[in-house]
N, C-alpha and C positions, 0 to 999 in steps of 0.2 A: 151299750157294751158290744164290742165287735169280737166275734169268735175268730180265732186264728188256728190254723193247723200248726200248732207249736212243735218245736223240736222235741219236747217231751212226748207229745202225742205220737209222733213218728217213731221215736226211739222205743217207746213202749211197744209199739206194733212190731218193730224189728226184733226186740227181745222175745216177745211172745211167739213170733213166727219161728225164731231160731230154736227156742227151747220147748215149745209146746207142739209144734207141727212136725211130726215124723222124725224125731231125734234119732230113732233107731235106723232109719232108712238113709240118713245123710252120709254121703261118702266122706272118708277121712282124708283122701288125697285129692289134690286139685284136678278136677275134670279138665280134659283138653280144651273144651269150648269156653272155659271161664276167662273173663277179661283180665288183663294184667293189672288193671286198676284195683283189683282186690288183693291187697298186700298182706302177706302173712309175716308177722314180726318174729324175730328169732326166739326160740325157746317156747313157742306157743304150745298149749295143751288143749285138749277137748275140742279139737278142730272139726268144724262141721261146714259143709258146703250145701247150699240149697238153691233151688229155682222155685220162684213163686210168682204167679201172675205176670210173667215176662221179665222179672228182675232176677239178677244173680246175687246171691248173698253168701257171706262168709262170717262165721262166728267162731270165736276162740277166746281162751283165757291166757294170760301171761303174767308172770310174777314181776312186777315193776312198781317202784315206789311212786306215790302221788307227788307231783302232778304229771308224771309220765312225759316230761319235756322231750327226752331223747326219742321216745316212741312216736310222739307227734311229729317231731322233726324228720324222722325216718320216713314216715308215711308221706309227709308233705314233700320232701325232697324227691322221693321216687315218683310221685305223681307229677311234680314239676318237670322231671326229666322225660316223662311220657306226654308232655304238652298239655297237662291239665292245669286249669286256672282256678285258684281258690276264690270262692264266692264270699263276699263280705256279708251277704244277707241270705236268709233261708230262701231257697228257690221257689217254694210255694207261698211264701209270705214276705213279699217285698216290704222293707222297713223293719223286719225283725232280724236283728244282728245275729250272725253265726258266732260260733266259738272262736273263729279266726279273729274276731273283733273283741268279743266280751270275755273270752277265756272260759274257765270252768264255772258251772252253776251248781247249786245244791238245793235239794228239797227233801221232804219226807214223803215216802211212798206209803200211803195209808191203805193201799189195796192189798198189801202183804200183811200176814199175821205172824209174828208181831210186825208193826210198821218198821220200815227200813229207811235209814238215812242214805241218800244217794248223792254222789258227786258225779257230774257228767260233763262231757265235752262233745259237742255235735257240730259238724261242719260239712259243707258240700264243696265239690269241685266240678267244673264243667270242661269238656273238651270242645274242639272246633266243630265237631259233628252235632253238638247239643246234648250229648249223653251226660248224665249226672252220676257221680259217685258220692255217697254219703257215708261218713264215718261217725260212729257213736262209741265213745269210750266211757266206761262206767266203773266206779267203785261203789260198793254197797255193803252196809253192815247194819246190825240191829240197833245198837246204841253206843254211846261214848265208851262204855265199859268194854264193848266188843269191837272197838274201832278197827277197821281193816282197810288200810290205805296202801296195801301191797299187792293185792290180787285184782288185776284189771281185766274187765271183760271188754272185748272189742267186737263190734258188729259193723260190717261193711256191706253196703248195698249198691250195686250197679244197676242203673235204670237206663235202657236205651232211649234215644230221643222220642220214639213213638210212644213209649210209656210215660215219659216226662210230659209230653203234650197232653196226654190223657189225664194225668194226675192234676196238672194245672187247671184244665177245664173243669174237672170235678170239684177242685178246691174253690174255684170262683163261683160255680153254681151253688155249692153248699153255703158259702159265705153270703151270697145274695139272699138265699132262702132264710138263713139265720138272721140277717140284718132286718129283713122284712118282718119277721116274727117279733123282733125286739121293738119295732116302732109301733106296733098295734096297741 
C-alpha cells in the first residue's frame, strides 16, 4: 500500500491551521501583502487571514447551497483571469485527481465527537512562476437529521514556488520512507 499526501490530509491541516492557530490574532481585512489569488466570495463571514510557514491563507464561511457551482465558477474565473492554470492532479500526488476532475467527495470525519459527515471539493491552480494556490470547500454536519448543505467553509492557501518545491521534496522523502517500511 502506498501512502499519499491526500487532499483530505492537506485540507484537514488547512482547517486545523485556520481554526486552531491564533484565531483571535487573525486580521479581518485583507493585508496589503496578500496575493490576489486568495479570493473572497461575496457575503463571506468569519473572514480570517493567516501566514504560516511561508504560505498565505484565507478562511471564511459563506451561505451557499451545495454544490456551490457558482462559487467554484467565480473562483475559477478570477484565477483564470489572473493567468492561473487549473491542475487536474494534486500537485503533491501526481496521479491523484483533483476536484477539477472528480468533483465533490464525501467521507465521515471520525476525529470529531460526534462524527461529522463531510462533503469537500479540493483543487489546485498554478501560475507561470510555479506558485500554487489551493482551494478547499467544505460542508459539514453531524448526521442526516441535521444535514447542512447551505453553510460552506472555504480555505484558500497560496504557496510561493520556494515553498512548493520544499513541500514536494518532503512529500517524496516521506513517500520513499513509507514505501520502504511497507516492503519489510
